[in-house]
KOLBA-670276 format. One record per residue (C-alpha): residue number from 1; x, y, z; residue in three letters. Coordinates in steps of 0.2 Angstrom, whole numbers, plus 5000, padded with zeros to 4 digits. Example, Ala and Ser with C-alpha at 12.3 -4.5 7.8 and 13.67 -1.06 7.14 Angstrom:
% KOLBA-670276
+-------+------+-------+------+-------+
! marvo ! east ! north !   up ! vexnu !
+-------+------+-------+------+-------+
!     1 ! 5062 !  4978 ! 5039 !   Ala !
!     2 ! 5068 !  4995 ! 5036 !   Ser !
+-------+------+-------+------+-------+
//
This chain:
% KOLBA-670276
+-------+------+-------+------+-------+
! marvo ! east ! north !   up ! vexnu !
+-------+------+-------+------+-------+
!     1 ! 5096 !  5084 ! 5105 !   Met !
!     2 ! 5078 !  5080 ! 5105 !   Val !
!     3 ! 5066 !  5080 ! 5094 !   Arg !
!     4 ! 5049 !  5082 ! 5092 !   Arg !
!     5 ! 5037 !  5070 ! 5083 !   Val !
!     6 ! 5018 !  5072 ! 5089 !   Ser !
!     7 ! 5005 !  5061 ! 5083 !   Asp !
!     8 ! 5009 !  5065 ! 5066 !   Arg !
!     9 ! 5012 !  5050 ! 5052 !   His !
!    10 ! 5031 !  5044 ! 5054 !   Leu !
!    11 ! 5043 !  5041 ! 5042 !   Arg !
!    12 ! 5049 !  5024 ! 5045 !   Leu !
!    13 ! 5066 !  5013 ! 5036 !   Gly !
!    14 ! 5065 !  4993 ! 5038 !   Ile !
!    15 ! 5079 !  4983 ! 5035 !   Val !
!    16 ! 5076 !  4963 ! 5033 !   Cys !
!    17 ! 5082 !  4949 ! 5024 !   Tyr !
!    18 ! 5069 !  4943 ! 5011 !   Pro !
!    19 ! 5067 !  4925 ! 5014 !   Ser !
!    20 ! 5050 !  4915 ! 5022 !   Val !
!    21 ! 5060 !  4915 ! 5039 !   Gly !
!    22 ! 5053 !  4923 ! 5057 !   Gly !
!    23 ! 5063 !  4937 ! 5055 !   Ser !
!    24 ! 5057 !  4943 ! 5035 !   Gly !
!    25 ! 5038 !  4939 ! 5037 !   Val !
!    26 ! 5038 !  4950 ! 5054 !   Val !
!    27 ! 5048 !  4965 ! 5048 !   Ala !
!    28 ! 5038 !  4964 ! 5030 !   Thr !
!    29 ! 5021 !  4965 ! 5039 !   Glu !
!    30 ! 5026 !  4978 ! 5052 !   Ile !
!    31 ! 5030 !  4988 ! 5033 !   Ala !
!    32 ! 5015 !  4984 ! 5026 !   Ile !
!    33 ! 5003 !  4987 ! 5042 !   Arg !
!    34 ! 5013 !  5004 ! 5046 !   Ala !
!    35 ! 5010 !  5010 ! 5027 !   Ala !
!    36 ! 4993 !  5006 ! 5028 !   Arg !
!    37 ! 4991 !  5014 ! 5045 !   Ala !
!    38 ! 4996 !  5032 ! 5035 !   Gly !
!    39 ! 5015 !  5031 ! 5039 !   His !
!    40 ! 5029 !  5033 ! 5026 !   Asp !
!    41 ! 5039 !  5017 ! 5025 !   Val !
!    42 ! 5055 !  5013 ! 5017 !   His !
!    43 ! 5058 !  4995 ! 5017 !   Leu !
!    44 ! 5077 !  4988 ! 5012 !   Leu !
!    45 ! 5083 !  4971 ! 5007 !   Ser !
!    46 ! 5093 !  4963 ! 4993 !   Tyr !
!    47 ! 5078 !  4956 ! 4986 !   Gly !
!    48 ! 5060 !  4956 ! 4986 !   Arg !
!    49 ! 5051 !  4950 ! 5004 !   Pro !
!    50 ! 5042 !  4935 ! 5001 !   Ala !
!    51 ! 5028 !  4942 ! 5007 !   Arg !
!    52 ! 5028 !  4959 ! 4998 !   Leu !
!    53 ! 5016 !  4953 ! 4985 !   His !
!    54 ! 5010 !  4968 ! 4978 !   Glu !
!    55 ! 5011 !  4986 ! 4980 !   Ala !
!    56 ! 5006 !  4996 ! 4996 !   Val !
!    57 ! 5001 !  5014 ! 4996 !   Pro !
!    58 ! 5014 !  5021 ! 5007 !   Gly !
!    59 ! 5029 !  5007 ! 5005 !   Leu !
!    60 ! 5041 !  5010 ! 4995 !   Arg !
!    61 ! 5053 !  4994 ! 4992 !   Tyr !
!    62 ! 5073 !  4997 ! 4989 !   His !
!    63 ! 5083 !  4986 ! 4984 !   Glu !
!    64 ! 5100 !  4984 ! 4989 !   Val !
!    65 ! 5115 !  4981 ! 4973 !   Gln !
!    66 ! 5127 !  4972 ! 4977 !   Val !
!    67 ! 5143 !  4977 ! 4965 !   Ser !
!    68 ! 5151 !  4960 ! 4958 !   Gly !
!    69 ! 5170 !  4971 ! 4958 !   Tyr !
!    70 ! 5180 !  4956 ! 4954 !   Pro !
!    71 ! 5192 !  4959 ! 4969 !   Leu !
!    72 ! 5180 !  4954 ! 4982 !   Phe !
!    73 ! 5180 !  4935 ! 4985 !   Arg !
!    74 ! 5162 !  4939 ! 4992 !   Tyr !
!    75 ! 5151 !  4952 ! 4990 !   Pro !
!    76 ! 5151 !  4966 ! 5003 !   Pro !
!    77 ! 5133 !  4966 ! 5006 !   Tyr !
!    78 ! 5134 !  4976 ! 5024 !   Asp !
!    79 ! 5144 !  4989 ! 5014 !   Leu !
!    80 ! 5131 !  4992 ! 5001 !   Ala !
!    81 ! 5118 !  4992 ! 5014 !   Leu !
!    82 ! 5126 !  5006 ! 5024 !   Ala !
!    83 ! 5127 !  5015 ! 5005 !   Thr !
!    84 ! 5108 !  5012 ! 5002 !   Arg !
!    85 ! 5102 !  5017 ! 5020 !   Met !
!    86 ! 5111 !  5034 ! 5021 !   Ala !
!    87 ! 5104 !  5039 ! 5007 !   Glu !
!    88 ! 5087 !  5034 ! 5010 !   Val !
!    89 ! 5090 !  5042 ! 5026 !   His !
!    90 ! 5094 !  5058 ! 5018 !   Glu !
!    91 ! 5083 !  5058 ! 5005 !   Glu !
!    92 ! 5067 !  5055 ! 5014 !   Ala !
!    93 ! 5070 !  5061 ! 5032 !   Ala !
!    94 ! 5070 !  5046 ! 5041 !   Ile !
!    95 ! 5063 !  5048 ! 5060 !   Asp !
!    96 ! 5067 !  5028 ! 5065 !   Val !
!    97 ! 5076 !  5014 ! 5056 !   Trp !
!    98 ! 5070 !  4996 ! 5063 !   His !
!    99 ! 5085 !  4983 ! 5055 !   Val !
!   100 ! 5077 !  4965 ! 5060 !   His !
!   101 ! 5093 !  4954 ! 5064 !   Tyr !
!   102 ! 5109 !  4960 ! 5070 !   Ala !
!   103 ! 5122 !  4954 ! 5059 !   Ile !
!   104 ! 5124 !  4965 ! 5048 !   Pro !
!   105 ! 5109 !  4975 ! 5047 !   His !
!   106 ! 5113 !  4984 ! 5064 !   Ala !
!   107 ! 5131 !  4986 ! 5059 !   Val !
!   108 ! 5127 !  4994 ! 5043 !   Ser !
!   109 ! 5114 !  5005 ! 5051 !   Ala !
!   110 ! 5129 !  5012 ! 5062 !   Trp !
!   111 ! 5141 !  5013 ! 5047 !   Leu !
!   112 ! 5129 !  5023 ! 5040 !   Ala !
!   113 ! 5127 !  5034 ! 5053 !   Arg !
!   114 ! 5145 !  5036 ! 5054 !   Ala !
!   115 ! 5146 !  5039 ! 5036 !   Met !
!   116 ! 5136 !  5057 ! 5042 !   Gly !
!   117 ! 5118 !  5053 ! 5040 !   Ala !
!   118 ! 5114 !  5064 ! 5052 !   Arg !
!   119 ! 5104 !  5058 ! 5068 !   Glu !
!   120 ! 5101 !  5041 ! 5061 !   Leu !
!   121 ! 5092 !  5031 ! 5075 !   Arg !
!   122 ! 5087 !  5013 ! 5077 !   Phe !
!   123 ! 5079 !  4999 ! 5083 !   Val !
!   124 ! 5086 !  4981 ! 5082 !   Thr !
!   125 ! 5075 !  4968 ! 5085 !   Thr !
!   126 ! 5083 !  4949 ! 5089 !   Leu !
!   127 ! 5075 !  4937 ! 5080 !   His !
!   128 ! 5085 !  4920 ! 5087 !   Gly !
!   129 ! 5100 !  4914 ! 5078 !   Thr !
!   130 ! 5105 !  4929 ! 5078 !   Asp !
!   131 ! 5112 !  4929 ! 5094 !   Ile !
!   132 ! 5109 !  4909 ! 5097 !   Thr !
!   133 ! 5120 !  4905 ! 5082 !   Val !
!   134 ! 5128 !  4918 ! 5070 !   Val !
!   135 ! 5132 !  4928 ! 5088 !   Gly !
!   136 ! 5140 !  4913 ! 5095 !   Ala !
!   137 ! 5153 !  4912 ! 5080 !   Asp !
!   138 ! 5169 !  4919 ! 5086 !   Arg !
!   139 ! 5169 !  4928 ! 5069 !   Ala !
!   140 ! 5154 !  4935 ! 5073 !   Tyr !
!   141 ! 5153 !  4940 ! 5092 !   Ala !
!   142 ! 5162 !  4955 ! 5094 !   Arg !
!   143 ! 5154 !  4965 ! 5080 !   Pro !
!   144 ! 5136 !  4958 ! 5087 !   Thr !
!   145 ! 5142 !  4965 ! 5103 !   Arg !
!   146 ! 5148 !  4981 ! 5094 !   Phe !
!   147 ! 5130 !  4983 ! 5085 !   Ala !
!   148 ! 5122 !  4981 ! 5103 !   Leu !
!   149 ! 5127 !  4993 ! 5111 !   Glu !
!   150 ! 5126 !  5006 ! 5096 !   Gln !
!   151 ! 5108 !  5003 ! 5093 !   Ser !
!   152 ! 5098 !  5017 ! 5100 !   Thr !
!   153 ! 5085 !  5003 ! 5105 !   Glu !
!   154 ! 5085 !  4983 ! 5105 !   Val !
!   155 ! 5067 !  4971 ! 5107 !   Thr !
!   156 ! 5070 !  4953 ! 5108 !   Ala !
!   157 ! 5054 !  4941 ! 5101 !   Val !
!   158 ! 5054 !  4929 ! 5117 !   Ser !
!   159 ! 5060 !  4932 ! 5136 !   Arg !
!   160 ! 5071 !  4918 ! 5132 !   Phe !
!   161 ! 5080 !  4927 ! 5118 !   Leu !
!   162 ! 5082 !  4942 ! 5129 !   Ala !
!   163 ! 5090 !  4933 ! 5143 !   Asp !
!   164 ! 5100 !  4923 ! 5131 !   Glu !
!   165 ! 5108 !  4939 ! 5124 !   Thr !
!   166 ! 5114 !  4948 ! 5142 !   Val !
!   167 ! 5122 !  4929 ! 5145 !   Ile !
!   168 ! 5130 !  4929 ! 5129 !   Ala !
!   169 ! 5137 !  4948 ! 5126 !   Phe !
!   170 ! 5135 !  4954 ! 5144 !   Gly !
!   171 ! 5124 !  4969 ! 5138 !   Ser !
!   172 ! 5119 !  4981 ! 5147 !   Arg !
!   173 ! 5108 !  4990 ! 5136 !   Lys !
!   174 ! 5089 !  4986 ! 5143 !   Pro !
!   175 ! 5083 !  4973 ! 5130 !   Ile !
!   176 ! 5062 !  4976 ! 5127 !   Glu !
!   177 ! 5053 !  4959 ! 5125 !   Val !
!   178 ! 5041 !  4963 ! 5110 !   Val !
!   179 ! 5033 !  4945 ! 5104 !   Pro !
!   180 ! 5031 !  4942 ! 5085 !   Asn !
!   181 ! 5012 !  4941 ! 5080 !   Phe !
!   182 ! 4997 !  4933 ! 5069 !   Val !
!   183 ! 4985 !  4941 ! 5058 !   Asp !
!   184 ! 4971 !  4931 ! 5069 !   Thr !
!   185 ! 4959 !  4936 ! 5055 !   Val !
!   186 ! 4968 !  4930 ! 5040 !   Leu !
!   187 ! 4974 !  4915 ! 5052 !   Phe !
!   188 ! 4959 !  4907 ! 5058 !   Ala !
!   189 ! 4951 !  4889 ! 5059 !   Pro !
!   190 ! 4944 !  4881 ! 5046 !   Gly !
!   191 ! 4926 !  4875 ! 5041 !   Thr !
!   192 ! 4930 !  4858 ! 5033 !   Gln !
!   193 ! 4932 !  4848 ! 5050 !   Gly !
!   194 ! 4944 !  4840 ! 5057 !   Arg !
!   195 ! 4951 !  4821 ! 5056 !   Tyr !
!   196 ! 4935 !  4813 ! 5064 !   Trp !
!   197 ! 4924 !  4824 ! 5051 !   Ala !
!   198 ! 4931 !  4816 ! 5038 !   Arg !
!   199 ! 4926 !  4799 ! 5027 !   Ala !
!   200 ! 4945 !  4793 ! 5027 !   Asp !
!   201 ! 4948 !  4798 ! 5045 !   His !
!   202 ! 4966 !  4804 ! 5038 !   Glu !
!   203 ! 4976 !  4815 ! 5049 !   Arg !
!   204 ! 4985 !  4828 ! 5042 !   Arg !
!   205 ! 5001 !  4836 ! 5051 !   Ile !
!   206 ! 5011 !  4848 ! 5044 !   Val !
!   207 ! 5028 !  4855 ! 5046 !   His !
!   208 ! 5032 !  4872 ! 5040 !   Ala !
!   209 ! 5049 !  4881 ! 5041 !   Ser !
!   210 ! 5065 !  4888 ! 5032 !   Asn !
!   211 ! 5071 !  4868 ! 5031 !   Phe !
!   212 ! 5091 !  4874 ! 5040 !   Arg !
!   213 ! 5100 !  4861 ! 5051 !   Pro !
!   214 ! 5094 !  4868 ! 5066 !   Val !
!   215 ! 5075 !  4864 ! 5060 !   Lys !
!   216 ! 5081 !  4844 ! 5061 !   Arg !
!   217 ! 5066 !  4842 ! 5047 !   Val !
!   218 ! 5074 !  4822 ! 5047 !   Gly !
!   219 ! 5067 !  4820 ! 5064 !   Asp !
!   220 ! 5052 !  4828 ! 5059 !   Thr !
!   221 ! 5050 !  4814 ! 5045 !   Val !
!   222 ! 5055 !  4801 ! 5057 !   Arg !
!   223 ! 5043 !  4806 ! 5069 !   Ala !
!   224 ! 5029 !  4805 ! 5057 !   Phe !
!   225 ! 5035 !  4788 ! 5052 !   Ala !
!   226 ! 5030 !  4782 ! 5069 !   Gln !
!   227 ! 5014 !  4792 ! 5069 !   Ile !
!   228 ! 5010 !  4783 ! 5053 !   Ala !
!   229 ! 5012 !  4766 ! 5059 !   Ala !
!   230 ! 4997 !  4767 ! 5071 !   Glu !
!   231 ! 4986 !  4782 ! 5063 !   Leu !
!   232 ! 4983 !  4785 ! 5042 !   Pro !
!   233 ! 4991 !  4800 ! 5042 !   Ala !
!   234 ! 4999 !  4812 ! 5030 !   Arg !
!   235 ! 5012 !  4825 ! 5033 !   Leu !
!   236 ! 5015 !  4841 ! 5024 !   Trp !
!   237 ! 5032 !  4849 ! 5024 !   Leu !
!   238 ! 5029 !  4867 ! 5018 !   Val !
!   239 ! 5042 !  4879 ! 5015 !   Gly !
!   240 ! 5060 !  4879 ! 5005 !   Glu !
!   241 ! 5077 !  4877 ! 5010 !   Gly !
!   242 ! 5094 !  4865 ! 5012 !   Pro !
!   243 ! 5088 !  4852 ! 5022 !   Asp !
!   244 ! 5070 !  4850 ! 5011 !   Arg !
!   245 ! 5077 !  4838 ! 4998 !   Glu !
!   246 ! 5085 !  4826 ! 5013 !   His !
!   247 ! 5070 !  4826 ! 5023 !   Ala !
!   248 ! 5061 !  4817 ! 5005 !   Leu !
!   249 ! 5075 !  4805 ! 5005 !   Ala !
!   250 ! 5073 !  4801 ! 5023 !   Ile !
!   251 ! 5053 !  4797 ! 5019 !   Ala !
!   252 ! 5058 !  4786 ! 5004 !   Ala !
!   253 ! 5071 !  4778 ! 5016 !   Asp !
!   254 ! 5059 !  4775 ! 5029 !   Leu !
!   255 ! 5044 !  4767 ! 5017 !   Gly !
!   256 ! 5033 !  4783 ! 5020 !   Val !
!   257 ! 5036 !  4792 ! 5004 !   Ala !
!   258 ! 5017 !  4790 ! 4997 !   Asp !
!   259 ! 5010 !  4799 ! 5013 !   Arg !
!   260 ! 5023 !  4814 ! 5013 !   Val !
!   261 ! 5020 !  4830 ! 5003 !   Glu !
!   262 ! 5030 !  4847 ! 5000 !   Ala !
!   263 ! 5014 !  4857 ! 4992 !   Pro !
!   264 ! 5021 !  4874 ! 4985 !   Gly !
!   265 ! 5014 !  4888 ! 4994 !   Val !
!   266 ! 5014 !  4904 ! 4985 !   Lys !
!   267 ! 5010 !  4917 ! 4997 !   Asn !
!   268 ! 5002 !  4918 ! 5018 !   Gln !
!   269 ! 4984 !  4917 ! 5010 !   His !
!   270 ! 4989 !  4898 ! 5004 !   Glu !
!   271 ! 4998 !  4895 ! 5019 !   Leu !
!   272 ! 4983 !  4901 ! 5032 !   Ala !
!   273 ! 4970 !  4890 ! 5019 !   Glu !
!   274 ! 4982 !  4875 ! 5023 !   Leu !
!   275 ! 4986 !  4877 ! 5038 !   Leu !
!   276 ! 4966 !  4878 ! 5042 !   Ala !
!   277 ! 4965 !  4860 ! 5034 !   Asp !
!   278 ! 4978 !  4851 ! 5047 !   Ala !
!   279 ! 4976 !  4843 ! 5062 !   Asp !
!   280 ! 4994 !  4843 ! 5069 !   Leu !
!   281 ! 5008 !  4855 ! 5070 !   Phe !
!   282 ! 5025 !  4845 ! 5072 !   Leu !
!   283 ! 5041 !  4855 ! 5075 !   Ser !
!   284 ! 5058 !  4844 ! 5081 !   Thr !
!   285 ! 5068 !  4860 ! 5082 !   Ser !
!   286 ! 5086 !  4861 ! 5090 !   Glu !
!   287 ! 5083 !  4879 ! 5096 !   Thr !
!   288 ! 5068 !  4890 ! 5092 !   Glu !
!   289 ! 5068 !  4908 ! 5100 !   Ser !
!   290 ! 5049 !  4909 ! 5096 !   Phe !
!   291 ! 5042 !  4899 ! 5081 !   Gly !
!   292 ! 5029 !  4910 ! 5070 !   Leu !
!   293 ! 5025 !  4895 ! 5061 !   Ser !
!   294 ! 5020 !  4887 ! 5075 !   Met !
!   295 ! 5009 !  4903 ! 5082 !   Leu !
!   296 ! 5001 !  4904 ! 5065 !   Glu !
!   297 ! 4995 !  4886 ! 5067 !   Ala !
!   298 ! 4989 !  4890 ! 5085 !   Met !
!   299 ! 4978 !  4904 ! 5077 !   Ser !
!   300 ! 4971 !  4893 ! 5065 !   Cys !
!   301 ! 4967 !  4882 ! 5081 !   Gly !
!   302 ! 4979 !  4867 ! 5076 !   Val !
!   303 ! 4987 !  4861 ! 5092 !   Pro !
!   304 ! 5005 !  4859 ! 5091 !   Cys !
!   305 ! 5017 !  4847 ! 5097 !   Val !
!   306 ! 5035 !  4854 ! 5097 !   Ser !
!   307 ! 5055 !  4850 ! 5105 !   Thr !
!   308 ! 5054 !  4859 ! 5123 !   Arg !
!   309 ! 5067 !  4873 ! 5118 !   Val !
!   310 ! 5070 !  4891 ! 5118 !   Gly !
!   311 ! 5056 !  4903 ! 5118 !   Gly !
!   312 ! 5042 !  4890 ! 5111 !   Val !
!   313 ! 5034 !  4885 ! 5129 !   Pro !
!   314 ! 5030 !  4906 ! 5133 !   Glu !
!   315 ! 5022 !  4906 ! 5115 !   Val !
!   316 ! 5012 !  4891 ! 5120 !   Phe !
!   317 ! 5009 !  4896 ! 5139 !   Gly !
!   318 ! 5003 !  4879 ! 5144 !   Gly !
!   319 ! 4994 !  4874 ! 5127 !   Thr !
!   320 ! 5001 !  4862 ! 5114 !   Gly !
!   321 ! 5013 !  4849 ! 5120 !   Arg !
!   322 ! 5032 !  4849 ! 5123 !   Leu !
!   323 ! 5042 !  4834 ! 5122 !   Val !
!   324 ! 5061 !  4833 ! 5124 !   Pro !
!   325 ! 5073 !  4838 ! 5111 !   Leu !
!   326 ! 5078 !  4821 ! 5100 !   Gly !
!   327 ! 5065 !  4812 ! 5110 !   Asp !
!   328 ! 5055 !  4806 ! 5094 !   Leu !
!   329 ! 5047 !  4792 ! 5104 !   Gly !
!   330 ! 5038 !  4805 ! 5115 !   Ala !
!   331 ! 5034 !  4818 ! 5101 !   Met !
!   332 ! 5023 !  4803 ! 5092 !   Ala !
!   333 ! 5015 !  4798 ! 5108 !   Arg !
!   334 ! 5009 !  4816 ! 5110 !   Ala !
!   335 ! 5005 !  4816 ! 5094 !   Ala !
!   336 ! 4995 !  4801 ! 5093 !   Ile !
!   337 ! 4985 !  4806 ! 5109 !   Glu !
!   338 ! 4981 !  4819 ! 5101 !   Leu !
!   339 ! 4975 !  4812 ! 5085 !   Leu !
!   340 ! 4965 !  4797 ! 5093 !   Ser !
!   341 ! 4957 !  4807 ! 5104 !   Asp !
!   342 ! 4943 !  4821 ! 5098 !   Pro !
!   343 ! 4938 !  4828 ! 5113 !   Asp !
!   344 ! 4955 !  4832 ! 5121 !   Gln !
!   345 ! 4961 !  4839 ! 5102 !   His !
!   346 ! 4947 !  4850 ! 5102 !   Arg !
!   347 ! 4951 !  4858 ! 5119 !   Val !
!   348 ! 4969 !  4860 ! 5112 !   Val !
!   349 ! 4964 !  4870 ! 5097 !   Gly !
!   350 ! 4952 !  4880 ! 5107 !   Glu !
!   351 ! 4964 !  4884 ! 5119 !   Glu !
!   352 ! 4976 !  4887 ! 5105 !   Ser !
!   353 ! 4966 !  4899 ! 5094 !   Arg !
!   354 ! 4962 !  4907 ! 5111 !   Ala !
!   355 ! 4979 !  4912 ! 5115 !   Arg !
!   356 ! 4984 !  4917 ! 5098 !   Ala !
!   357 ! 4970 !  4930 ! 5099 !   Val !
!   358 ! 4972 !  4937 ! 5117 !   Ala !
!   359 ! 4992 !  4937 ! 5117 !   Glu !
!   360 ! 4998 !  4940 ! 5099 !   Tyr !
!   361 ! 4984 !  4949 ! 5088 !   Arg !
!   362 ! 4995 !  4961 ! 5074 !   Ala !
!   363 ! 4987 !  4976 ! 5078 !   Glu !
!   364 ! 4991 !  4976 ! 5096 !   Asn !
!   365 ! 5006 !  4971 ! 5094 !   Ile !
!   366 ! 5008 !  4984 ! 5078 !   Leu !
!   367 ! 5005 !  4996 ! 5092 !   Glu !
!   368 ! 5018 !  4992 ! 5104 !   Arg !
!   369 ! 5032 !  4994 ! 5090 !   Tyr !
!   370 ! 5024 !  5012 ! 5083 !   Leu !
!   371 ! 5024 !  5018 ! 5103 !   Ala !
!   372 ! 5042 !  5013 ! 5101 !   Leu !
!   373 ! 5045 !  5020 ! 5086 !   Tyr !
!   374 ! 5038 !  5038 ! 5092 !   Arg !
!   375 ! 5049 !  5037 ! 5108 !   Arg !
!   376 ! 5065 !  5035 ! 5099 !   Val !
!   377 ! 5062 !  5047 ! 5086 !   Ala !
!   378 ! 5056 !  5060 ! 5102 !   Ser !
!   379 ! 5068 !  5057 ! 5113 !   Gly !
!   380 ! 5087 !  5064 ! 5119 !   Pro !
!   381 ! 5100 !  5057 ! 5106 !   Glu !
!   382 ! 5106 !  5041 ! 5113 !   Arg !
!   383 ! 5125 !  5037 ! 5117 !   His !
!   384 ! 5132 !  5021 ! 5114 !   Pro !
!   385 ! 5136 !  5009 ! 5133 !   Val !
!   386 ! 5153 !  5012 ! 5133 !   Ala !
+-------+------+-------+------+-------+
//
């Protein structure tokens, strides 16, 4: 069956996790920007997304309620989500659903369709750990493969992740690479000057993440301790997560606790201000399919030093510095070099900003998603890959 969707506004359903991780941030920004462009958007999650701070005309948030029935050891969020998706699909006549993260969101979309939500078409966007960590778990590998096959279209945030998905699951469904994006107006270079313009010449280094084990934030602190032994420096740890307190404990053990701070950042405006005032971004991740926080730093003209993993080389595109995973000495040396040479620092910062503007502007990536939504909504109803 072929549906006709002209240039009229779209009715979109978007599903994401509410956390500050890349998938939740990108999904929420798509929802906000699509609504401001005149489309009707319904955003579903189990909690209010971190970047949904205020009411947006055209955007309606639906919190998915999960029953605490005592028989269940673990509340079945996937079932509750499927039910809510089916309800919203029928009530709002959704043209296209966009689910971020394969498990459980894509499975819930399939279940909503199987329960009778007619012509439910959905795009699944892969963000990284849904394939490299969750999808690699034997308990979730088969559902992940099934979710990909049932999706109307599949996108990935980097070529690395698209290739990893094919290798891991033998997927025959085409995967379109649509990268993450950044608001280059909000995330812009600051006006206060870098370390060489400060009276104390203190180097301000930042790490921002969800502080999960895969981020190896302890390595960030250890690399910083080597930097701080050579240069006046301060480390800002931005974000929340299970390893945050452990990272602060490592700082105390290494004797740099007085130079490590964990500033509370309430929204993206405060994050942009902090990044614009930084001199360097450090990432010690074990795997990183994209690296949204690094892109935001690049947009602020801040040089980045990262482990050479996953999709990070794609994002850098020759800017920034890449070091082997676990080689903290190499990371410290790369950072010290940039933080000791204002001319080199200035060039890398300008190149990083230019790449962010040229390749990852939010307006350009949103247009790609809107074109995809129209194609999915107007095209023939797809049957899953056998």
